[in-house]
N, C-alpha and C positions, 0 to 999 in steps of 0.2 A: 555133723556127715552132709547137710545141707548147705551147710556155708561152704565145704569145698569143692561140692559140686559148682554151687553157684558163682565160686572163684574160677574154677576152670572155664566155666562157660564165659563169662568174663575176658580172659585171657585169650581164648579161640576168636573171640569175636570181635576186641580189640587189641592186636598186635602193636607192640612198640618198638622201641630199640632195642630190648634186652628178651623181647620175645621173637627170633627170625625165624622159627619154625613155618615152612611151609606146607600147610596141609594137603595131603591127594586131593580133596574136589575141586580145590583154589588150582593147584598146579595143572589137571586137568582141564578144567575150566581157561585158564590162560591160552594151554597150550590149544585147546581145539578153537579161540578165538584168534590165534594167530595163523590157524593152518586153514582156517575161512578165509583170512584177510590176503593169504597167498592165492587161493582158488578163487578169489573176486579180483585180484590184478590180472588173472589169466583169462578174466572171463568167465569163470566155471566150467572150463574146458574136462569134458570128464577123463577119467583113465589116470589121473595125478593125484588122487585122494593119499594112498599110502606117504606119497613121495612129502607129499605137505604137513602132513602129521607128524613123520619123521622130523623134517628140516624144524619144523615146528617146535619137535622136541630138542633137537640139538642146539636152536640160538637160545631157549629157554634154559638149559640147563650152561650155559657157559657164565 
C-alpha cells in the first residue's frame, strides 16, 4: 500500500506527457496569477477584481 501512495505522489509532483491532468490547486494558482497580472497592468484600480478573475478563468480554459 505504501508503494501505491508513493507512486501517486510521484505522479502528482512530476507530471509528464502521459499525465496531463491539471489539479485544482494548480489551476486556481495559475488563474490567480493571471488575474493579478491583469490588475497590475491596470494599476490595481479597484472594482474590477471579479472581472479580472472571470477573464483569467476564460483565458486559462481555452
